[in-house]
VOLOSE-807052 format. One record per residue (C-alpha): residue number from 1; z negated, y, x negated. Coordinates in nm, 4 decimals. Layout:
// VOLOSE-807052
node n:NUM	w:Z	v:Y	u:X
...
//
This chain:
// VOLOSE-807052
node n:1	w:0.0000	v:0.0000	u:0.0000
node n:2	w:0.0908	v:0.3466	u:-0.1211
node n:3	w:0.0192	v:0.6980	u:-0.0007
node n:4	w:0.1408	v:1.0393	u:-0.1096
node n:5	w:-0.1141	v:1.3121	u:-0.1809
node n:6	w:0.0358	v:1.5521	u:0.0714
node n:7	w:0.2502	v:1.8381	u:-0.0486
node n:8	w:0.1684	v:1.7626	u:-0.4133
node n:9	w:0.4161	v:1.4750	u:-0.3871
node n:10	w:0.1980	v:1.2571	u:-0.6091
node n:11	w:0.2122	v:0.8910	u:-0.5050
node n:12	w:-0.1050	v:0.6829	u:-0.5350
node n:13	w:-0.2391	v:0.3510	u:-0.4170
node n:14	w:-0.3771	v:0.3693	u:-0.0616
node n:15	w:-0.7267	v:0.3233	u:-0.2012
node n:16	w:-0.8576	v:0.4916	u:-0.5141
node n:17	w:-1.1690	v:0.4239	u:-0.7170
node n:18	w:-1.4484	v:0.6814	u:-0.7236
node n:19	w:-1.6112	v:0.6993	u:-1.0667
node n:20	w:-1.9406	v:0.8756	u:-0.9870
node n:21	w:-2.1550	v:0.5625	u:-1.0092
node n:22	w:-2.0186	v:0.4426	u:-1.3446
node n:23	w:-2.1495	v:0.7605	u:-1.5055
node n:24	w:-2.4990	v:0.6122	u:-1.5054
node n:25	w:-2.8180	v:0.8223	u:-1.4856
node n:26	w:-2.7992	v:1.2033	u:-1.5107
node n:27	w:-2.9485	v:1.5123	u:-1.3552
node n:28	w:-2.8118	v:1.8282	u:-1.1957
node n:29	w:-3.0300	v:2.1353	u:-1.2267
node n:30	w:-3.3140	v:1.8925	u:-1.3029
node n:31	w:-3.2614	v:1.6717	u:-0.9950
node n:32	w:-3.1586	v:1.3060	u:-1.0100
node n:33	w:-2.7848	v:1.2772	u:-0.9458
node n:34	w:-2.6788	v:0.9391	u:-1.0863
node n:35	w:-2.6723	v:0.5878	u:-0.9429
node n:36	w:-2.9222	v:0.4288	u:-1.1819
node n:37	w:-2.8375	v:0.2229	u:-1.4912
node n:38	w:-2.4903	v:0.0774	u:-1.5338
node n:39	w:-2.3258	v:-0.1760	u:-1.7635
node n:40	w:-2.0408	v:0.0060	u:-1.9383
node n:41	w:-1.8609	v:-0.3168	u:-2.0244
node n:42	w:-1.8720	v:-0.4225	u:-1.6591
node n:43	w:-1.7409	v:-0.0785	u:-1.5588
node n:44	w:-1.4437	v:-0.1255	u:-1.7909
node n:45	w:-1.3804	v:-0.4766	u:-1.6606
node n:46	w:-1.3917	v:-0.3371	u:-1.3078
node n:47	w:-1.1350	v:-0.0675	u:-1.3875
node n:48	w:-0.9072	v:-0.3301	u:-1.5416
node n:49	w:-0.9488	v:-0.5432	u:-1.2293
node n:50	w:-0.8541	v:-0.2432	u:-1.0153
node n:51	w:-0.5355	v:-0.1933	u:-1.2164
node n:52	w:-0.4473	v:-0.5619	u:-1.1794
node n:53	w:-0.4937	v:-0.5300	u:-0.8023
node n:54	w:-0.2578	v:-0.2345	u:-0.7720
node n:55	w:-0.5023	v:0.0571	u:-0.7783
node n:56	w:-0.3473	v:0.3623	u:-0.9429
node n:57	w:-0.5845	v:0.6443	u:-0.8434
node n:58	w:-0.9138	v:0.7163	u:-1.0215
node n:59	w:-1.1424	v:1.0012	u:-0.9163
node n:60	w:-1.3994	v:1.1279	u:-1.1660
node n:61	w:-1.5675	v:1.4568	u:-1.2613
node n:62	w:-1.7003	v:1.6323	u:-1.5694
node n:63	w:-2.0540	v:1.6101	u:-1.4368
node n:64	w:-2.0567	v:1.2377	u:-1.3471
node n:65	w:-2.2997	v:1.1027	u:-1.6037
node n:66	w:-2.2718	v:1.4367	u:-1.7855
node n:67	w:-1.9296	v:1.3374	u:-1.9162
node n:68	w:-2.0000	v:0.9651	u:-1.9456
node n:69	w:-1.7801	v:0.8646	u:-1.6520
node n:70	w:-1.4803	v:1.0418	u:-1.8066
node n:71	w:-1.5422	v:0.8700	u:-2.1403
node n:72	w:-1.5678	v:0.5235	u:-1.9814
node n:73	w:-1.2492	v:0.5851	u:-1.7849
node n:74	w:-1.0742	v:0.6847	u:-2.1086
node n:75	w:-1.1829	v:0.3614	u:-2.2774
node n:76	w:-1.0642	v:0.1525	u:-1.9848
node n:77	w:-0.7296	v:0.3294	u:-1.9509
node n:78	w:-0.6406	v:0.3345	u:-2.3212
node n:79	w:-0.2734	v:0.2421	u:-2.3441
node n:80	w:-0.2417	v:0.2519	u:-1.9658
node n:81	w:-0.2445	v:0.6275	u:-1.8936
node n:82	w:0.1119	v:0.6271	u:-1.7655
node n:83	w:0.0167	v:0.3791	u:-1.4921
node n:84	w:-0.2456	v:0.5925	u:-1.3207
node n:85	w:-0.3236	v:0.9174	u:-1.1425
node n:86	w:-0.6471	v:1.0822	u:-1.2569
node n:87	w:-0.8467	v:1.3396	u:-1.0638
node n:88	w:-1.1351	v:1.5201	u:-1.2308
node n:89	w:-1.3502	v:1.8176	u:-1.1360
node n:90	w:-1.5014	v:2.1292	u:-1.2890
node n:91	w:-1.7757	v:2.3765	u:-1.2041
node n:92	w:-2.0737	v:2.2755	u:-1.4174
node n:93	w:-2.2063	v:2.3251	u:-1.7674
node n:94	w:-2.2324	v:1.9746	u:-1.9132
node n:95	w:-2.4913	v:1.8713	u:-2.1735
node n:96	w:-2.3850	v:1.5211	u:-2.2755
node n:97	w:-2.6756	v:1.4620	u:-2.5114
node n:98	w:-2.9374	v:1.5496	u:-2.2485
node n:99	w:-2.7439	v:1.3756	u:-1.9676
node n:100	w:-2.7852	v:1.6968	u:-1.7701
node n:101	w:-2.5582	v:1.9449	u:-1.5988
node n:102	w:-2.6090	v:2.2884	u:-1.4501
node n:103	w:-2.4199	v:2.4541	u:-1.1675
node n:104	w:-2.2350	v:2.7621	u:-1.2974
node n:105	w:-2.4683	v:2.9822	u:-1.0938
node n:106	w:-2.7704	v:2.8249	u:-1.2626
node n:107	w:-2.6284	v:2.9175	u:-1.6020
node n:108	w:-2.5459	v:3.2753	u:-1.5141
node n:109	w:-2.5906	v:3.4377	u:-1.1764
node n:110	w:-2.2403	v:3.5800	u:-1.1580
node n:111	w:-2.0634	v:3.3546	u:-1.4072
node n:112	w:-1.6866	v:3.3941	u:-1.4133
node n:113	w:-1.5196	v:3.0733	u:-1.2992
node n:114	w:-1.1827	v:3.1744	u:-1.4424
node n:115	w:-1.3194	v:3.2432	u:-1.7924
node n:116	w:-1.4898	v:2.9025	u:-1.8094
node n:117	w:-1.2082	v:2.6996	u:-1.6589
node n:118	w:-0.9860	v:2.6483	u:-1.9628
node n:119	w:-1.2668	v:2.5432	u:-2.1949
node n:120	w:-1.4124	v:2.3088	u:-1.9347
node n:121	w:-1.0760	v:2.1457	u:-1.8709
node n:122	w:-1.0180	v:2.1019	u:-2.2450
node n:123	w:-1.3514	v:1.9240	u:-2.2730
node n:124	w:-1.2583	v:1.6940	u:-1.9859
node n:125	w:-0.9193	v:1.6217	u:-2.1409
node n:126	w:-1.0913	v:1.5328	u:-2.4678
node n:127	w:-1.3350	v:1.2975	u:-2.2936
node n:128	w:-1.0533	v:1.1409	u:-2.0913
node n:129	w:-0.8347	v:1.0962	u:-2.3970
node n:130	w:-0.5335	v:1.2574	u:-2.2330
node n:131	w:-0.3392	v:1.5827	u:-2.2539
node n:132	w:-0.3199	v:1.6355	u:-1.8770
node n:133	w:-0.4859	v:1.5426	u:-1.5501
node n:134	w:-0.2973	v:1.4948	u:-1.2278
node n:135	w:-0.5534	v:1.6573	u:-0.9970
node n:136	w:-0.8150	v:1.9179	u:-1.0878
node n:137	w:-1.0755	v:1.9996	u:-0.8249
node n:138	w:-1.3337	v:2.2755	u:-0.8056
node n:139	w:-1.6606	v:2.0883	u:-0.7617
node n:140	w:-1.8914	v:2.3677	u:-0.6441
node n:141	w:-1.9177	v:2.3270	u:-0.2678
node n:142	w:-2.0913	v:2.6550	u:-0.1943
node n:143	w:-1.9018	v:2.8902	u:-0.4242
node n:144	w:-1.7732	v:3.2015	u:-0.2501
node n:145	w:-1.4040	v:3.2046	u:-0.1657
node n:146	w:-1.3600	v:3.5283	u:-0.3617
node n:147	w:-1.4952	v:3.3785	u:-0.6836
node n:148	w:-1.2897	v:3.0633	u:-0.6419
node n:149	w:-0.9660	v:3.2515	u:-0.5830
node n:150	w:-1.0347	v:3.4640	u:-0.8908
node n:151	w:-0.9483	v:3.1505	u:-1.0911
node n:152	w:-0.6125	v:3.1174	u:-0.9149
node n:153	w:-0.4043	v:3.2724	u:-1.1925
node n:154	w:-0.5571	v:3.0391	u:-1.4505
node n:155	w:-0.4983	v:2.7357	u:-1.2295
node n:156	w:-0.1343	v:2.8346	u:-1.1854
node n:157	w:-0.0975	v:2.8799	u:-1.5616
node n:158	w:-0.2414	v:2.5331	u:-1.6184
node n:159	w:0.0169	v:2.3885	u:-1.3807
node n:160	w:0.3014	v:2.5675	u:-1.5567
node n:161	w:0.1700	v:2.4490	u:-1.8935
node n:162	w:0.1605	v:2.0875	u:-1.7757
node n:163	w:-0.2138	v:2.0473	u:-1.8210
node n:164	w:-0.2596	v:1.9757	u:-1.4492
node n:165	w:-0.0139	v:1.8741	u:-1.1785
node n:166	w:-0.2019	v:2.0115	u:-0.8791
node n:167	w:-0.5471	v:2.1384	u:-0.7871
node n:168	w:-0.7830	v:2.2005	u:-0.4977
node n:169	w:-1.1475	v:2.2010	u:-0.3874
node n:170	w:-1.4001	v:1.9233	u:-0.3362
node n:171	w:-1.5952	v:2.0618	u:-0.0404
node n:172	w:-1.6629	v:2.0124	u:0.3290
node n:173	w:-1.5980	v:2.3793	u:0.4130
node n:174	w:-1.2891	v:2.4510	u:0.6184
node n:175	w:-1.2782	v:2.8131	u:0.5012
node n:176	w:-1.2775	v:2.7031	u:0.1370
node n:177	w:-0.9904	v:2.4564	u:0.1700
node n:178	w:-0.7915	v:2.6996	u:0.3827
node n:179	w:-0.8341	v:2.9743	u:0.1230
node n:180	w:-0.7397	v:2.7752	u:-0.1848
node n:181	w:-0.4432	v:2.6207	u:-0.0026
node n:182	w:-0.2781	v:2.9646	u:-0.0055
node n:183	w:-0.2234	v:2.9264	u:-0.3804
node n:184	w:0.1185	v:2.7735	u:-0.4576
node n:185	w:0.0038	v:2.4879	u:-0.6817
node n:186	w:-0.2808	v:2.3736	u:-0.4574
node n:187	w:-0.2056	v:2.0419	u:-0.2899
node n:188	w:-0.5210	v:1.8286	u:-0.2735
node n:189	w:-0.8731	v:1.8462	u:-0.1293
node n:190	w:-1.1660	v:1.6073	u:-0.1401
node n:191	w:-1.3869	v:1.5810	u:0.1676
node n:192	w:-1.6667	v:1.3622	u:0.2967
node n:193	w:-1.5222	v:1.1346	u:0.5611
node n:194	w:-1.5969	v:0.7896	u:0.6989
node n:195	w:-1.6179	v:0.6043	u:1.0288
node n:196	w:-1.9559	v:0.7613	u:1.1145
node n:197	w:-1.9288	v:1.1171	u:0.9831
node n:198	w:-1.6824	v:1.3829	u:0.8779
node n:199	w:-1.5542	v:1.7318	u:0.9492
node n:200	w:-1.2740	v:1.6758	u:1.2034
node n:201	w:-1.1747	v:2.0422	u:1.1952
node n:202	w:-1.1298	v:2.0276	u:0.8181
node n:203	w:-0.9253	v:1.7081	u:0.8386
node n:204	w:-0.7021	v:1.8654	u:1.1037
node n:205	w:-0.6455	v:2.1600	u:0.8681
node n:206	w:-0.5489	v:1.9248	u:0.5845
node n:207	w:-0.3044	v:1.7479	u:0.8157
node n:208	w:-0.1542	v:2.0754	u:0.9349
node n:209	w:-0.1079	v:2.2061	u:0.5796
node n:210	w:-0.0099	v:1.8643	u:0.4401
node n:211	w:-0.2979	v:1.8643	u:0.1921
node n:212	w:-0.3578	v:1.5294	u:0.0231
node n:213	w:-0.7160	v:1.4384	u:0.1094
node n:214	w:-0.9379	v:1.2129	u:-0.0998
node n:215	w:-1.2095	v:1.0750	u:0.1278
node n:216	w:-1.5464	v:1.1018	u:-0.0444
node n:217	w:-1.8258	v:0.8600	u:0.0621
node n:218	w:-1.5813	v:0.6388	u:0.2567
node n:219	w:-1.8445	v:0.3633	u:0.2534
node n:220	w:-2.1346	v:0.5962	u:0.3301
node n:221	w:-2.2875	v:0.5725	u:-0.0197
node n:222	w:-2.2990	v:0.1964	u:0.0314
node n:223	w:-2.4481	v:0.2006	u:0.3815
node n:224	w:-2.1219	v:0.0896	u:0.5457
node n:225	w:-2.1043	v:-0.2292	u:0.3417
node n:226	w:-2.3721	v:-0.3941	u:0.5583
node n:227	w:-2.5864	v:-0.4741	u:0.2548
node n:228	w:-2.8822	v:-0.2499	u:0.3410
node n:229	w:-3.1614	v:-0.2470	u:0.5984
node n:230	w:-3.3955	v:0.0271	u:0.7166
node n:231	w:-3.6474	v:-0.0980	u:0.4572
node n:232	w:-3.4105	v:-0.0748	u:0.1604
node n:233	w:-3.5374	v:0.1500	u:-0.1173
node n:234	w:-3.3623	v:0.2766	u:-0.4275
node n:235	w:-3.4568	v:0.3080	u:-0.7938
node n:236	w:-3.6184	v:0.6353	u:-0.9061
node n:237	w:-3.3007	v:0.7289	u:-1.0984
node n:238	w:-3.0697	v:0.6497	u:-0.8041
node n:239	w:-2.9475	v:0.9603	u:-0.6208
node n:240	w:-2.9685	v:0.7795	u:-0.2870
node n:241	w:-3.3451	v:0.7936	u:-0.3055
node n:242	w:-3.3401	v:1.1726	u:-0.2791
node n:243	w:-3.0041	v:1.2624	u:-0.1215
node n:244	w:-3.1395	v:1.4383	u:0.1861
node n:245	w:-2.8022	v:1.6146	u:0.2237
node n:246	w:-2.6379	v:1.2859	u:0.3240
node n:247	w:-2.6816	v:1.2072	u:0.6970
node n:248	w:-2.6997	v:0.8317	u:0.6457
node n:249	w:-3.0145	v:0.8595	u:0.4358
node n:250	w:-3.3541	v:0.9589	u:0.5703
node n:251	w:-3.6575	v:0.9860	u:0.3449
node n:252	w:-3.4909	v:0.7872	u:0.0690
node n:253	w:-3.3970	v:0.4996	u:0.3001
node n:254	w:-3.0972	v:0.4113	u:0.5158
node n:255	w:-3.1005	v:0.5823	u:0.8529
node n:256	w:-3.1819	v:0.3468	u:1.1401
node n:257	w:-2.9403	v:0.5429	u:1.3593
node n:258	w:-2.6602	v:0.4777	u:1.1128
node n:259	w:-2.7481	v:0.1115	u:1.0850
node n:260	w:-2.7444	v:0.0803	u:1.4646
node n:261	w:-2.4065	v:0.2518	u:1.4930
node n:262	w:-2.2639	v:0.0301	u:1.2216
node n:263	w:-2.3921	v:-0.2810	u:1.3999
node n:264	w:-2.2292	v:-0.1670	u:1.7217
node n:265	w:-1.8806	v:-0.1511	u:1.5666
node n:266	w:-1.9201	v:-0.4441	u:1.3267
node n:267	w:-1.7002	v:-0.6799	u:1.5266
node n:268	w:-1.4117	v:-0.4346	u:1.5380
node n:269	w:-1.4340	v:-0.3445	u:1.1700
node n:270	w:-1.4460	v:-0.7083	u:1.0603
node n:271	w:-1.1378	v:-0.8122	u:1.2586
node n:272	w:-0.8894	v:-1.0497	u:1.0941
node n:273	w:-1.1450	v:-1.1555	u:0.8347
node n:274	w:-1.2138	v:-0.8150	u:0.6847
node n:275	w:-1.5522	v:-0.7414	u:0.5344
node n:276	w:-1.7375	v:-0.4416	u:0.6738
node n:277	w:-1.6389	v:-0.2367	u:0.3700
node n:278	w:-1.2744	v:-0.3304	u:0.4131
node n:279	w:-1.2928	v:-0.2400	u:0.7804
node n:280	w:-1.4383	v:0.1001	u:0.6978
node n:281	w:-1.1483	v:0.1674	u:0.4613
node n:282	w:-0.8994	v:0.0418	u:0.7212
node n:283	w:-1.0472	v:0.2889	u:0.9714
node n:284	w:-0.9753	v:0.5782	u:0.7354
node n:285	w:-0.6119	v:0.4776	u:0.6882
node n:286	w:-0.5692	v:0.4645	u:1.0646
node n:287	w:-0.7560	v:0.7921	u:1.1167
node n:288	w:-0.5099	v:1.0072	u:0.9248
node n:289	w:-0.1987	v:0.9714	u:0.7091
node n:290	w:-0.3346	v:1.2243	u:0.4567
node n:291	w:-0.6566	v:1.0329	u:0.3801
node n:292	w:-0.6960	v:0.8302	u:0.0610
node n:293	w:-1.0446	v:0.6744	u:0.0382
node n:294	w:-1.2079	v:0.6698	u:-0.3053
node n:295	w:-1.5017	v:0.4269	u:-0.2764
node n:296	w:-1.7401	v:0.4044	u:-0.5681
node n:297	w:-1.7967	v:0.0903	u:-0.7725
node n:298	w:-2.0191	v:-0.0573	u:-1.0397
node n:299	w:-1.8852	v:-0.4119	u:-1.0596
node n:300	w:-1.5699	v:-0.6198	u:-1.0608
node n:301	w:-1.6775	v:-0.7759	u:-0.7305
node n:302	w:-1.6960	v:-0.4359	u:-0.5591
node n:303	w:-1.3524	v:-0.3393	u:-0.6892
node n:304	w:-1.2006	v:-0.6644	u:-0.5689
node n:305	w:-1.3481	v:-0.6176	u:-0.2234
node n:306	w:-1.2355	v:-0.2565	u:-0.1929
node n:307	w:-0.8867	v:-0.3130	u:-0.3327
node n:308	w:-0.8579	v:-0.6219	u:-0.1125
node n:309	w:-0.8636	v:-0.3982	u:0.1937
node n:310	w:-0.5011	v:-0.3079	u:0.1172
node n:311	w:-0.3981	v:-0.6628	u:0.2059
node n:312	w:-0.5071	v:-0.6018	u:0.5669
node n:313	w:-0.3799	v:-0.2471	u:0.6148
node n:314	w:-0.5084	v:0.0041	u:0.8725
node n:315	w:-0.6782	v:-0.0734	u:1.2012
node n:316	w:-0.4632	v:-0.0671	u:1.5131
node n:317	w:-0.4624	v:0.2159	u:1.7664
node n:318	w:-0.6398	v:-0.0152	u:2.0111
node n:319	w:-0.9149	v:-0.0885	u:1.7603
node n:320	w:-0.9549	v:0.2806	u:1.6805
node n:321	w:-0.9902	v:0.3614	u:2.0492
node n:322	w:-1.2490	v:0.0858	u:2.0898
node n:323	w:-1.4583	v:0.2251	u:1.8061
node n:324	w:-1.4469	v:0.5714	u:1.9624
node n:325	w:-1.5506	v:0.4243	u:2.2965
node n:326	w:-1.8446	v:0.2370	u:2.1452
node n:327	w:-1.9624	v:0.5412	u:1.9503
node n:328	w:-1.9147	v:0.7711	u:2.2488
node n:329	w:-1.6610	v:1.0003	u:2.0868
//
């Protein structure tokens, strides 16, 4: 299965691999932001497995693991760069040695995004072992539109220089995506979307403007895999133990409301022998032609399950309607 990232024209596999978790432990402005300890060798094996299964899209960021995710991706893709599409993100000061990052605003109250952009991209390119990235995304959700657009000239220069192919914003704000989409080289956004949550207005905007849309948290930070209960707890260095901003987590544990909703649509999602995770990905493909889910992974088994969803394809219109009926939408 293939999809095109909207007006960018970049073709990718219908499912990508999100590389947040393989960054290992790190902090953002002093708060836990990683997914606990990881095995780097297993991460590399998992990326190789993804390639073997037809995955061509890998989504990382400078701050994932304070640069570690980019470095692991570089090791795994050595000699294979021409086979893949890489998205990375900027917007943070990265301290690799301390495994810590700071939001631009935490470094300097009115820091100039445009003046930092080139140096930050060069650092990412060095960590990734490449001279260009396909997609560059602003990673600061709450940045003002004015400050983001001030970097527009630099972003356009980077496109013309061949250092990036397209760019956009990783955010759930409709105003932000609408604003950056006015720039000629902008063609991609990344938004939180899955079967239980998502900004429908923002998705409709992306469809209307033909913006390629990477679906962040397509498996609900793991909750839509069916592997957790209301009593599940997470390690102290796992972001899910403190991610109050995510609606599927309450007090460091999976939300009972989410678990109940997932149980109610389990039979539809697992049709034709799909796992729950595969059904959740199939829902996204059926929900919109611009969506490309980028589920996270930390093991070969997770990659095989997620990539295996492409063998089944999207849910049918009847199944989509049934899910909406069950969930009262």
